[in-house]
Every structure is written in structure tokens, then in C-alpha cells.
PDB file of N, CA, C and O in Angstrom, chain B, residues numbered from 101:
ATOM      1  N   MET B 101      -4.524  41.664  -8.813  1.00  0.00           N
ATOM      2  CA  MET B 101      -4.508  40.488  -9.660  1.00  0.00           C
ATOM      3  C   MET B 101      -5.440  39.459  -9.035  1.00  0.00           C
ATOM      4  O   MET B 101      -5.440  39.279  -7.818  1.00  0.00           O
ATOM      5  N   GLU B 102      -6.221  38.792  -9.850  1.00  0.00           N
ATOM      6  CA  GLU B 102      -7.157  37.802  -9.354  1.00  0.00           C
ATOM      7  C   GLU B 102      -6.427  36.593  -8.797  1.00  0.00           C
ATOM      8  O   GLU B 102      -5.327  36.258  -9.235  1.00  0.00           O
ATOM      9  N   LEU B 103      -7.063  35.935  -7.812  1.00  0.00           N
ATOM     10  CA  LEU B 103      -6.456  34.790  -7.145  1.00  0.00           C
ATOM     11  C   LEU B 103      -6.100  33.686  -8.127  1.00  0.00           C
ATOM     12  O   LEU B 103      -5.043  33.069  -7.988  1.00  0.00           O
ATOM     13  N   ASP B 104      -6.955  33.412  -9.124  1.00  0.00           N
ATOM     14  CA  ASP B 104      -6.653  32.341 -10.074  1.00  0.00           C
ATOM     15  C   ASP B 104      -5.413  32.655 -10.904  1.00  0.00           C
ATOM     16  O   ASP B 104      -4.681  31.739 -11.280  1.00  0.00           O
ATOM     17  N   LYS B 105      -5.162  33.925 -11.196  1.00  0.00           N
ATOM     18  CA  LYS B 105      -3.950  34.297 -11.928  1.00  0.00           C
ATOM     19  C   LYS B 105      -2.717  34.114 -11.054  1.00  0.00           C
ATOM     20  O   LYS B 105      -1.671  33.676 -11.533  1.00  0.00           O
ATOM     21  N   ILE B 106      -2.839  34.450  -9.765  1.00  0.00           N
ATOM     22  CA  ILE B 106      -1.733  34.255  -8.831  1.00  0.00           C
ATOM     23  C   ILE B 106      -1.405  32.772  -8.720  1.00  0.00           C
ATOM     24  O   ILE B 106      -0.234  32.394  -8.690  1.00  0.00           O
ATOM     25  N   GLU B 107      -2.431  31.932  -8.658  1.00  0.00           N
ATOM     26  CA  GLU B 107      -2.230  30.490  -8.526  1.00  0.00           C
ATOM     27  C   GLU B 107      -1.512  29.906  -9.732  1.00  0.00           C
ATOM     28  O   GLU B 107      -0.789  28.919  -9.589  1.00  0.00           O
ATOM     29  N   LYS B 108      -1.687  30.481 -10.907  1.00  0.00           N
ATOM     30  CA  LYS B 108      -1.085  29.945 -12.126  1.00  0.00           C
ATOM     31  C   LYS B 108       0.396  30.275 -12.262  1.00  0.00           C
ATOM     32  O   LYS B 108       1.086  29.679 -13.089  1.00  0.00           O
ATOM     33  N   ILE B 109       0.892  31.210 -11.470  1.00  0.00           N
ATOM     34  CA  ILE B 109       2.306  31.578 -11.536  1.00  0.00           C
ATOM     35  C   ILE B 109       3.126  30.468 -10.896  1.00  0.00           C
ATOM     36  O   ILE B 109       2.915  30.117  -9.735  1.00  0.00           O
ATOM     37  N   SER B 110       4.049  29.927 -11.651  1.00  0.00           N
ATOM     38  CA  SER B 110       4.868  28.813 -11.166  1.00  0.00           C
ATOM     39  C   SER B 110       5.925  29.291 -10.179  1.00  0.00           C
ATOM     40  O   SER B 110       6.212  30.484 -10.079  1.00  0.00           O
ATOM     41  N   LEU B 111       6.493  28.343  -9.459  1.00  0.00           N
ATOM     42  CA  LEU B 111       7.590  28.659  -8.543  1.00  0.00           C
ATOM     43  C   LEU B 111       8.746  29.282  -9.318  1.00  0.00           C
ATOM     44  O   LEU B 111       9.380  30.224  -8.841  1.00  0.00           O
ATOM     45  N   LYS B 112       9.020  28.761 -10.508  1.00  0.00           N
ATOM     46  CA  LYS B 112      10.107  29.290 -11.333  1.00  0.00           C
ATOM     47  C   LYS B 112       9.845  30.748 -11.707  1.00  0.00           C
ATOM     48  O   LYS B 112      10.726  31.594 -11.559  1.00  0.00           O
ATOM     49  N   ASP B 113       8.647  31.042 -12.187  1.00  0.00           N
ATOM     50  CA  ASP B 113       8.295  32.412 -12.566  1.00  0.00           C
ATOM     51  C   ASP B 113       8.338  33.333 -11.348  1.00  0.00           C
ATOM     52  O   ASP B 113       8.823  34.461 -11.434  1.00  0.00           O
ATOM     53  N   PHE B 114       7.837  32.857 -10.235  1.00  0.00           N
ATOM     54  CA  PHE B 114       7.844  33.639  -9.000  1.00  0.00           C
ATOM     55  C   PHE B 114       9.278  33.932  -8.568  1.00  0.00           C
ATOM     56  O   PHE B 114       9.597  35.059  -8.189  1.00  0.00           O
ATOM     57  N   GLY B 115      10.130  32.930  -8.625  1.00  0.00           N
ATOM     58  CA  GLY B 115      11.540  33.111  -8.276  1.00  0.00           C
ATOM     59  C   GLY B 115      12.234  34.098  -9.189  1.00  0.00           C
ATOM     60  O   GLY B 115      13.037  34.913  -8.735  1.00  0.00           O
ATOM     61  N   GLN B 116      11.930  34.028 -10.475  1.00  0.00           N
ATOM     62  CA  GLN B 116      12.535  34.959 -11.423  1.00  0.00           C
ATOM     63  C   GLN B 116      12.063  36.392 -11.185  1.00  0.00           C
ATOM     64  O   GLN B 116      12.839  37.337 -11.327  1.00  0.00           O
ATOM     65  N   ARG B 117      10.796  36.550 -10.824  1.00  0.00           N
ATOM     66  CA  ARG B 117      10.276  37.884 -10.510  1.00  0.00           C
ATOM     67  C   ARG B 117      10.953  38.446  -9.255  1.00  0.00           C
ATOM     68  O   ARG B 117      11.305  39.625  -9.208  1.00  0.00           O
ATOM     69  N   LEU B 118      11.130  37.600  -8.248  1.00  0.00           N
ATOM     70  CA  LEU B 118      11.814  38.043  -7.030  1.00  0.00           C
ATOM     71  C   LEU B 118      13.260  38.420  -7.324  1.00  0.00           C
ATOM     72  O   LEU B 118      13.748  39.450  -6.859  1.00  0.00           O
ATOM     73  N   ALA B 119      13.939  37.583  -8.096  1.00  0.00           N
ATOM     74  CA  ALA B 119      15.343  37.847  -8.432  1.00  0.00           C
ATOM     75  C   ALA B 119      15.480  39.156  -9.203  1.00  0.00           C
ATOM     76  O   ALA B 119      16.384  39.946  -8.930  1.00  0.00           O
ATOM     77  N   ALA B 120      14.592  39.386 -10.160  1.00  0.00           N
ATOM     78  CA  ALA B 120      14.642  40.624 -10.948  1.00  0.00           C
ATOM     79  C   ALA B 120      14.461  41.842 -10.050  1.00  0.00           C
ATOM     80  O   ALA B 120      15.160  42.844 -10.204  1.00  0.00           O
ATOM     81  N   LEU B 121      13.529  41.755  -9.119  1.00  0.00           N
ATOM     82  CA  LEU B 121      13.297  42.870  -8.207  1.00  0.00           C
ATOM     83  C   LEU B 121      14.496  43.088  -7.289  1.00  0.00           C
ATOM     84  O   LEU B 121      14.909  44.228  -7.074  1.00  0.00           O
ATOM     85  N   LEU B 122      15.051  42.023  -6.754  1.00  0.00           N
ATOM     86  CA  LEU B 122      16.192  42.143  -5.844  1.00  0.00           C
ATOM     87  C   LEU B 122      17.405  42.759  -6.535  1.00  0.00           C
ATOM     88  O   LEU B 122      18.179  43.480  -5.907  1.00  0.00           O
ATOM     89  N   HIS B 123      17.571  42.477  -7.823  1.00  0.00           N
ATOM     90  CA  HIS B 123      18.709  43.030  -8.560  1.00  0.00           C
ATOM     91  C   HIS B 123      18.573  44.530  -8.832  1.00  0.00           C
ATOM     92  O   HIS B 123      19.557  45.196  -9.152  1.00  0.00           O
ATOM     93  N   THR B 124      17.368  45.053  -8.707  1.00  0.00           N
ATOM     94  CA  THR B 124      17.169  46.484  -8.940  1.00  0.00           C
ATOM     95  C   THR B 124      17.448  47.324  -7.701  1.00  0.00           C
ATOM     96  O   THR B 124      17.542  48.549  -7.790  1.00  0.00           O
ATOM     97  N   LYS B 125      17.581  46.680  -6.554  1.00  0.00           N
ATOM     98  CA  LYS B 125      17.729  47.405  -5.284  1.00  0.00           C
ATOM     99  C   LYS B 125      19.183  47.375  -4.822  1.00  0.00           C
ATOM    100  O   LYS B 125      19.631  46.399  -4.221  1.00  0.00           O
ATOM    101  N   ASN B 126      19.912  48.447  -5.107  1.00  0.00           N
ATOM    102  CA  ASN B 126      21.303  48.541  -4.659  1.00  0.00           C
ATOM    103  C   ASN B 126      21.341  48.589  -3.142  1.00  0.00           C
ATOM    104  O   ASN B 126      20.614  49.366  -2.524  1.00  0.00           O
ATOM    105  N   GLY B 127      22.178  47.770  -2.546  1.00  0.00           N
ATOM    106  CA  GLY B 127      22.296  47.746  -1.094  1.00  0.00           C
ATOM    107  C   GLY B 127      21.328  46.804  -0.416  1.00  0.00           C
ATOM    108  O   GLY B 127      21.386  46.624   0.800  1.00  0.00           O
ATOM    109  N   GLY B 128      20.435  46.198  -1.184  1.00  0.00           N
ATOM    110  CA  GLY B 128      19.504  45.229  -0.619  1.00  0.00           C
ATOM    111  C   GLY B 128      18.341  45.865   0.122  1.00  0.00           C
ATOM    112  O   GLY B 128      18.182  47.086   0.147  1.00  0.00           O
ATOM    113  N   TYR B 129      17.548  45.018   0.714  1.00  0.00           N
ATOM    114  CA  TYR B 129      16.371  45.441   1.467  1.00  0.00           C
ATOM    115  C   TYR B 129      16.667  45.394   2.954  1.00  0.00           C
ATOM    116  O   TYR B 129      17.376  44.506   3.427  1.00  0.00           O
ATOM    117  N   ASN B 130      16.124  46.347   3.683  1.00  0.00           N
ATOM    118  CA  ASN B 130      16.323  46.405   5.125  1.00  0.00           C
ATOM    119  C   ASN B 130      15.295  45.599   5.899  1.00  0.00           C
ATOM    120  O   ASN B 130      15.478  45.323   7.084  1.00  0.00           O
ATOM    121  N   SER B 131      14.206  45.218   5.226  1.00  0.00           N
ATOM    122  CA  SER B 131      13.174  44.436   5.903  1.00  0.00           C
ATOM    123  C   SER B 131      12.377  43.636   4.888  1.00  0.00           C
ATOM    124  O   SER B 131      12.326  43.970   3.704  1.00  0.00           O
ATOM    125  N   ILE B 132      11.760  42.575   5.377  1.00  0.00           N
ATOM    126  CA  ILE B 132      10.900  41.760   4.523  1.00  0.00           C
ATOM    127  C   ILE B 132       9.676  42.578   4.108  1.00  0.00           C
ATOM    128  O   ILE B 132       9.149  42.393   3.011  1.00  0.00           O
ATOM    129  N   THR B 133       9.226  43.472   4.973  1.00  0.00           N
ATOM    130  CA  THR B 133       8.080  44.330   4.664  1.00  0.00           C
ATOM    131  C   THR B 133       8.378  45.234   3.478  1.00  0.00           C
ATOM    132  O   THR B 133       7.525  45.430   2.612  1.00  0.00           O
ATOM    133  N   GLU B 134       9.573  45.778   3.438  1.00  0.00           N
ATOM    134  CA  GLU B 134       9.984  46.630   2.318  1.00  0.00           C
ATOM    135  C   GLU B 134       9.993  45.830   1.010  1.00  0.00           C
ATOM    136  O   GLU B 134       9.545  46.326  -0.023  1.00  0.00           O
ATOM    137  N   LEU B 135      10.497  44.606   1.053  1.00  0.00           N
ATOM    138  CA  LEU B 135      10.509  43.735  -0.125  1.00  0.00           C
ATOM    139  C   LEU B 135       9.089  43.415  -0.575  1.00  0.00           C
ATOM    140  O   LEU B 135       8.784  43.484  -1.765  1.00  0.00           O
ATOM    141  N   ILE B 136       8.227  43.068   0.362  1.00  0.00           N
ATOM    142  CA  ILE B 136       6.835  42.743   0.029  1.00  0.00           C
ATOM    143  C   ILE B 136       6.154  43.943  -0.630  1.00  0.00           C
ATOM    144  O   ILE B 136       5.479  43.792  -1.648  1.00  0.00           O
ATOM    145  N   ASP B 137       6.327  45.126  -0.056  1.00  0.00           N
ATOM    146  CA  ASP B 137       5.698  46.332  -0.618  1.00  0.00           C
ATOM    147  C   ASP B 137       6.176  46.614  -2.037  1.00  0.00           C
ATOM    148  O   ASP B 137       5.363  46.901  -2.916  1.00  0.00           O
ATOM    149  N   ASP B 138       7.483  46.535  -2.272  1.00  0.00           N
ATOM    150  CA  ASP B 138       8.018  46.780  -3.616  1.00  0.00           C
ATOM    151  C   ASP B 138       7.554  45.719  -4.605  1.00  0.00           C
ATOM    152  O   ASP B 138       7.211  46.040  -5.743  1.00  0.00           O
ATOM    153  N   PHE B 139       7.541  44.457  -4.181  1.00  0.00           N
ATOM    154  CA  PHE B 139       7.096  43.378  -5.060  1.00  0.00           C
ATOM    155  C   PHE B 139       5.636  43.594  -5.446  1.00  0.00           C
ATOM    156  O   PHE B 139       5.271  43.473  -6.615  1.00  0.00           O
ATOM    157  N   TRP B 140       4.813  43.910  -4.468  1.00  0.00           N
ATOM    158  CA  TRP B 140       3.384  44.126  -4.712  1.00  0.00           C
ATOM    159  C   TRP B 140       3.189  45.282  -5.694  1.00  0.00           C
ATOM    160  O   TRP B 140       2.391  45.174  -6.625  1.00  0.00           O
ATOM    161  N   ASP B 141       3.908  46.380  -5.493  1.00  0.00           N
ATOM    162  CA  ASP B 141       3.804  47.522  -6.407  1.00  0.00           C
ATOM    163  C   ASP B 141       4.237  47.151  -7.822  1.00  0.00           C
ATOM    164  O   ASP B 141       3.609  47.576  -8.792  1.00  0.00           O
ATOM    165  N   TYR B 142       5.288  46.373  -7.947  1.00  0.00           N
ATOM    166  CA  TYR B 142       5.871  46.035  -9.246  1.00  0.00           C
ATOM    167  C   TYR B 142       5.093  44.945  -9.985  1.00  0.00           C
ATOM    168  O   TYR B 142       4.943  45.004 -11.206  1.00  0.00           O
ATOM    169  N   ASN B 143       4.593  43.940  -9.234  1.00  0.00           N
ATOM    170  CA  ASN B 143       3.952  42.779  -9.859  1.00  0.00           C
ATOM    171  C   ASN B 143       2.440  42.718  -9.704  1.00  0.00           C
ATOM    172  O   ASN B 143       1.787  41.928 -10.387  1.00  0.00           O
ATOM    173  N   GLY B 144       1.878  43.520  -8.835  1.00  0.00           N
ATOM    174  CA  GLY B 144       0.431  43.573  -8.696  1.00  0.00           C
ATOM    175  C   GLY B 144      -0.188  42.523  -7.802  1.00  0.00           C
ATOM    176  O   GLY B 144      -1.408  42.359  -7.798  1.00  0.00           O
ATOM    177  N   PHE B 145       0.627  41.807  -7.044  1.00  0.00           N
ATOM    178  CA  PHE B 145       0.083  40.858  -6.077  1.00  0.00           C
ATOM    179  C   PHE B 145       1.049  40.685  -4.915  1.00  0.00           C
ATOM    180  O   PHE B 145       2.239  40.983  -5.021  1.00  0.00           O
ATOM    181  N   CYS B 146       0.510  40.200  -3.811  1.00  0.00           N
ATOM    182  CA  CYS B 146       1.288  40.055  -2.587  1.00  0.00           C
ATOM    183  C   CYS B 146       2.153  38.792  -2.643  1.00  0.00           C
ATOM    184  O   CYS B 146       1.615  37.693  -2.778  1.00  0.00           O
ATOM    185  N   PRO B 147       3.470  38.925  -2.542  1.00  0.00           N
ATOM    186  CA  PRO B 147       4.339  37.751  -2.599  1.00  0.00           C
ATOM    187  C   PRO B 147       4.178  36.835  -1.389  1.00  0.00           C
ATOM    188  O   PRO B 147       4.434  35.634  -1.485  1.00  0.00           O
ATOM    189  N   ASP B 148       3.761  37.386  -0.260  1.00  0.00           N
ATOM    190  CA  ASP B 148       3.541  36.560   0.929  1.00  0.00           C
ATOM    191  C   ASP B 148       2.368  35.607   0.688  1.00  0.00           C
ATOM    192  O   ASP B 148       2.425  34.440   1.077  1.00  0.00           O
ATOM    193  N   ASN B 149       1.307  36.104   0.048  1.00  0.00           N
ATOM    194  CA  ASN B 149       0.161  35.251  -0.278  1.00  0.00           C
ATOM    195  C   ASN B 149       0.563  34.153  -1.257  1.00  0.00           C
ATOM    196  O   ASN B 149       0.125  33.010  -1.118  1.00  0.00           O
ATOM    197  N   LYS B 150       1.386  34.486  -2.240  1.00  0.00           N
ATOM    198  CA  LYS B 150       1.840  33.489  -3.212  1.00  0.00           C
ATOM    199  C   LYS B 150       2.689  32.429  -2.522  1.00  0.00           C
ATOM    200  O   LYS B 150       2.568  31.245  -2.836  1.00  0.00           O
ATOM    201  N   ALA B 151       3.538  32.831  -1.595  1.00  0.00           N
ATOM    202  CA  ALA B 151       4.359  31.868  -0.857  1.00  0.00           C
ATOM    203  C   ALA B 151       3.475  30.876  -0.110  1.00  0.00           C
ATOM    204  O   ALA B 151       3.763  29.680  -0.084  1.00  0.00           O
ATOM    205  N   VAL B 152       2.408  31.370   0.493  1.00  0.00           N
ATOM    206  CA  VAL B 152       1.473  30.492   1.207  1.00  0.00           C
ATOM    207  C   VAL B 152       0.793  29.540   0.227  1.00  0.00           C
ATOM    208  O   VAL B 152       0.626  28.358   0.530  1.00  0.00           O
ATOM    209  N   LEU B 153       0.400  30.040  -0.943  1.00  0.00           N
ATOM    210  CA  LEU B 153      -0.215  29.176  -1.956  1.00  0.00           C
ATOM    211  C   LEU B 153       0.744  28.085  -2.432  1.00  0.00           C
ATOM    212  O   LEU B 153       0.312  27.013  -2.855  1.00  0.00           O
ATOM    213  N   LEU B 154       2.040  28.364  -2.361  1.00  0.00           N
ATOM    214  CA  LEU B 154       3.050  27.371  -2.748  1.00  0.00           C
ATOM    215  C   LEU B 154       3.363  26.387  -1.622  1.00  0.00           C
ATOM    216  O   LEU B 154       4.174  25.478  -1.798  1.00  0.00           O
ATOM    217  N   GLY B 155       2.721  26.566  -0.464  1.00  0.00           N
ATOM    218  CA  GLY B 155       2.888  25.622   0.637  1.00  0.00           C
ATOM    219  C   GLY B 155       3.864  26.045   1.722  1.00  0.00           C
ATOM    220  O   GLY B 155       4.237  25.235   2.570  1.00  0.00           O
ATOM    221  N   PHE B 156       4.277  27.293   1.704  1.00  0.00           N
ATOM    222  CA  PHE B 156       5.200  27.799   2.717  1.00  0.00           C
ATOM    223  C   PHE B 156       4.428  28.638   3.731  1.00  0.00           C
ATOM    224  O   PHE B 156       3.350  29.152   3.431  1.00  0.00           O
ATOM    225  N   ALA B 157       4.981  28.771   4.919  1.00  0.00           N
ATOM    226  CA  ALA B 157       4.315  29.540   5.970  1.00  0.00           C
ATOM    227  C   ALA B 157       4.325  31.033   5.670  1.00  0.00           C
ATOM    228  O   ALA B 157       3.415  31.760   6.067  1.00  0.00           O
ATOM    229  N   SER B 158       5.360  31.485   4.966  1.00  0.00           N
ATOM    230  CA  SER B 158       5.497  32.909   4.677  1.00  0.00           C
ATOM    231  C   SER B 158       6.509  33.107   3.554  1.00  0.00           C
ATOM    232  O   SER B 158       7.190  32.167   3.144  1.00  0.00           O
ATOM    233  N   LEU B 159       6.597  34.326   3.071  1.00  0.00           N
ATOM    234  CA  LEU B 159       7.605  34.658   2.066  1.00  0.00           C
ATOM    235  C   LEU B 159       8.999  34.470   2.648  1.00  0.00           C
ATOM    236  O   LEU B 159       9.902  33.995   1.960  1.00  0.00           O
ATOM    237  N   GLN B 160       9.174  34.838   3.899  1.00  0.00           N
ATOM    238  CA  GLN B 160      10.482  34.698   4.540  1.00  0.00           C
ATOM    239  C   GLN B 160      10.937  33.240   4.539  1.00  0.00           C
ATOM    240  O   GLN B 160      12.105  32.960   4.268  1.00  0.00           O
ATOM    241  N   GLN B 161      10.032  32.309   4.838  1.00  0.00           N
ATOM    242  CA  GLN B 161      10.383  30.892   4.809  1.00  0.00           C
ATOM    243  C   GLN B 161      10.718  30.451   3.387  1.00  0.00           C
ATOM    244  O   GLN B 161      11.666  29.693   3.184  1.00  0.00           O
ATOM    245  N   LEU B 162       9.960  30.912   2.412  1.00  0.00           N
ATOM    246  CA  LEU B 162      10.224  30.563   1.019  1.00  0.00           C
ATOM    247  C   LEU B 162      11.589  31.069   0.570  1.00  0.00           C
ATOM    248  O   LEU B 162      12.328  30.346  -0.097  1.00  0.00           O
ATOM    249  N   LEU B 163      11.929  32.304   0.931  1.00  0.00           N
ATOM    250  CA  LEU B 163      13.211  32.876   0.520  1.00  0.00           C
ATOM    251  C   LEU B 163      14.397  32.080   1.050  1.00  0.00           C
ATOM    252  O   LEU B 163      15.452  32.042   0.416  1.00  0.00           O
ATOM    253  N   LYS B 164      14.233  31.451   2.196  1.00  0.00           N
ATOM    254  CA  LYS B 164      15.316  30.675   2.801  1.00  0.00           C
ATOM    255  C   LYS B 164      15.292  29.204   2.388  1.00  0.00           C
ATOM    256  O   LYS B 164      16.146  28.427   2.815  1.00  0.00           O
ATOM    257  N   SER B 165      14.331  28.821   1.570  1.00  0.00           N
ATOM    258  CA  SER B 165      14.158  27.417   1.198  1.00  0.00           C
ATOM    259  C   SER B 165      15.114  26.986   0.089  1.00  0.00           C
ATOM    260  O   SER B 165      15.626  27.809  -0.670  1.00  0.00           O
ATOM    261  N   LYS B 166      15.340  25.680   0.016  1.00  0.00           N
ATOM    262  CA  LYS B 166      16.190  25.140  -1.050  1.00  0.00           C
ATOM    263  C   LYS B 166      15.512  25.296  -2.413  1.00  0.00           C
ATOM    264  O   LYS B 166      16.195  25.381  -3.433  1.00  0.00           O
ATOM    265  N   GLU B 167      14.190  25.333  -2.440  1.00  0.00           N
ATOM    266  CA  GLU B 167      13.464  25.501  -3.700  1.00  0.00           C
ATOM    267  C   GLU B 167      13.728  26.867  -4.332  1.00  0.00           C
ATOM    268  O   GLU B 167      13.723  27.001  -5.556  1.00  0.00           O
ATOM    269  N   MET B 168      13.955  27.862  -3.510  1.00  0.00           N
ATOM    270  CA  MET B 168      14.163  29.216  -4.011  1.00  0.00           C
ATOM    271  C   MET B 168      15.641  29.530  -4.217  1.00  0.00           C
ATOM    272  O   MET B 168      15.972  30.549  -4.823  1.00  0.00           O
ATOM    273  N   PHE B 169      16.532  28.677  -3.726  1.00  0.00           N
ATOM    274  CA  PHE B 169      17.967  28.952  -3.770  1.00  0.00           C
ATOM    275  C   PHE B 169      18.471  29.177  -5.194  1.00  0.00           C
ATOM    276  O   PHE B 169      19.390  29.968  -5.404  1.00  0.00           O
ATOM    277  N   GLU B 170      17.883  28.496  -6.165  1.00  0.00           N
ATOM    278  CA  GLU B 170      18.289  28.650  -7.569  1.00  0.00           C
ATOM    279  C   GLU B 170      18.074  30.083  -8.064  1.00  0.00           C
ATOM    280  O   GLU B 170      18.811  30.567  -8.924  1.00  0.00           O
ATOM    281  N   TYR B 171      17.075  30.747  -7.522  1.00  0.00           N
ATOM    282  CA  TYR B 171      16.697  32.074  -7.998  1.00  0.00           C
ATOM    283  C   TYR B 171      17.181  33.196  -7.089  1.00  0.00           C
ATOM    284  O   TYR B 171      17.587  34.259  -7.559  1.00  0.00           O
ATOM    285  N   VAL B 172      17.134  32.950  -5.792  1.00  0.00           N
ATOM    286  CA  VAL B 172      17.420  33.992  -4.813  1.00  0.00           C
ATOM    287  C   VAL B 172      18.303  33.424  -3.712  1.00  0.00           C
ATOM    288  O   VAL B 172      17.955  32.423  -3.086  1.00  0.00           O
ATOM    289  N   ASN B 173      19.436  34.058  -3.478  1.00  0.00           N
ATOM    290  CA  ASN B 173      20.294  33.700  -2.352  1.00  0.00           C
ATOM    291  C   ASN B 173      20.118  34.779  -1.299  1.00  0.00           C
ATOM    292  O   ASN B 173      20.486  35.934  -1.514  1.00  0.00           O
ATOM    293  N   VAL B 174      19.562  34.405  -0.173  1.00  0.00           N
ATOM    294  CA  VAL B 174      19.261  35.371   0.873  1.00  0.00           C
ATOM    295  C   VAL B 174      20.404  35.419   1.869  1.00  0.00           C
ATOM    296  O   VAL B 174      20.832  34.393   2.398  1.00  0.00           O
ATOM    297  N   LEU B 175      20.887  36.614   2.115  1.00  0.00           N
ATOM    298  CA  LEU B 175      21.927  36.831   3.110  1.00  0.00           C
ATOM    299  C   LEU B 175      21.285  37.543   4.288  1.00  0.00           C
ATOM    300  O   LEU B 175      20.760  38.648   4.155  1.00  0.00           O
ATOM    301  N   THR B 176      21.334  36.903   5.425  1.00  0.00           N
ATOM    302  CA  THR B 176      20.778  37.490   6.632  1.00  0.00           C
ATOM    303  C   THR B 176      21.916  38.022   7.476  1.00  0.00           C
ATOM    304  O   THR B 176      22.902  37.325   7.716  1.00  0.00           O
ATOM    305  N   THR B 177      21.781  39.246   7.920  1.00  0.00           N
ATOM    306  CA  THR B 177      22.821  39.829   8.764  1.00  0.00           C
ATOM    307  C   THR B 177      22.237  40.198  10.116  1.00  0.00           C
ATOM    308  O   THR B 177      21.045  40.481  10.243  1.00  0.00           O
ATOM    309  N   THR B 178      23.091  40.189  11.111  1.00  0.00           N
ATOM    310  CA  THR B 178      22.688  40.628  12.441  1.00  0.00           C
ATOM    311  C   THR B 178      23.718  41.608  12.958  1.00  0.00           C
ATOM    312  O   THR B 178      24.907  41.497  12.657  1.00  0.00           O
ATOM    313  N   ASN B 179      23.266  42.538  13.714  1.00  0.00           N
ATOM    314  CA  ASN B 179      24.170  43.492  14.352  1.00  0.00           C
ATOM    315  C   ASN B 179      24.421  43.018  15.773  1.00  0.00           C
ATOM    316  O   ASN B 179      23.486  42.869  16.560  1.00  0.00           O
ATOM    317  N   GLU B 180      25.667  42.784  16.094  1.00  0.00           N
ATOM    318  CA  GLU B 180      26.021  42.320  17.428  1.00  0.00           C
ATOM    319  C   GLU B 180      26.878  43.378  18.111  1.00  0.00           C
ATOM    320  O   GLU B 180      27.820  43.909  17.521  1.00  0.00           O
ATOM    321  N   ALA B 181      26.546  43.669  19.329  1.00  0.00           N
ATOM    322  CA  ALA B 181      27.319  44.650  20.098  1.00  0.00           C
ATOM    323  C   ALA B 181      28.616  44.008  20.574  1.00  0.00           C
ATOM    324  O   ALA B 181      28.629  42.856  21.008  1.00  0.00           O
ATOM    325  N   VAL B 182      29.678  44.748  20.489  1.00  0.00           N
ATOM    326  CA  VAL B 182      30.969  44.269  20.975  1.00  0.00           C
ATOM    327  C   VAL B 182      31.116  44.733  22.413  1.00  0.00           C
ATOM    328  O   VAL B 182      31.031  45.925  22.707  1.00  0.00           O
ATOM    329  N   LEU B 183      31.335  43.780  23.300  1.00  0.00           N
ATOM    330  CA  LEU B 183      31.459  44.121  24.725  1.00  0.00           C
ATOM    331  C   LEU B 183      32.885  44.320  25.119  1.00  0.00           C
ATOM    332  O   LEU B 183      33.169  44.611  26.281  1.00  0.00           O
TER     333      LEU B 183
END
């Protein structure tokens, strides 16, 4: 997709595209890289680049932002060893 077309996609449209993709993946994504690859395949452009165009450092920062909360609620998990 050309850069000018990527620039025209609003935050709302971008959020809706992310939400639609996330709802198709049972069990969620195991990595941000996996999400980026699937988004790129499905939408034809890199979501990390779009996040930067929207003023964020990365897609990961955008996903955790209050601006994206309306569309995507990100749950981060960590595995902790029990001693």
C-alpha cells in the first residue's frame, strides 16, 4: 500500500482493523511480531509504520495507549517462576 494511503487511515479505522484482526485469533497472539505479520498480510501495510505515523514510538506503545483503549484492550502476561 502506498504511503499516502497509509497516512489517510484514521486512528479510528486503524483501531477497528486491529480489533477485527484480534477477534479472529483464538487464544491471542504470543508476540507483537506475530500480530504485525498477520496485520500486514491481512491489511497490506505494516501496523508498526502506521503507529509511528500517528506519533507513537511503536505499535506496542500505541496498543497500550489511552487512544487505542476504545478499540483494543491489551492484556500483558508474564510467566513468573515459583520459588
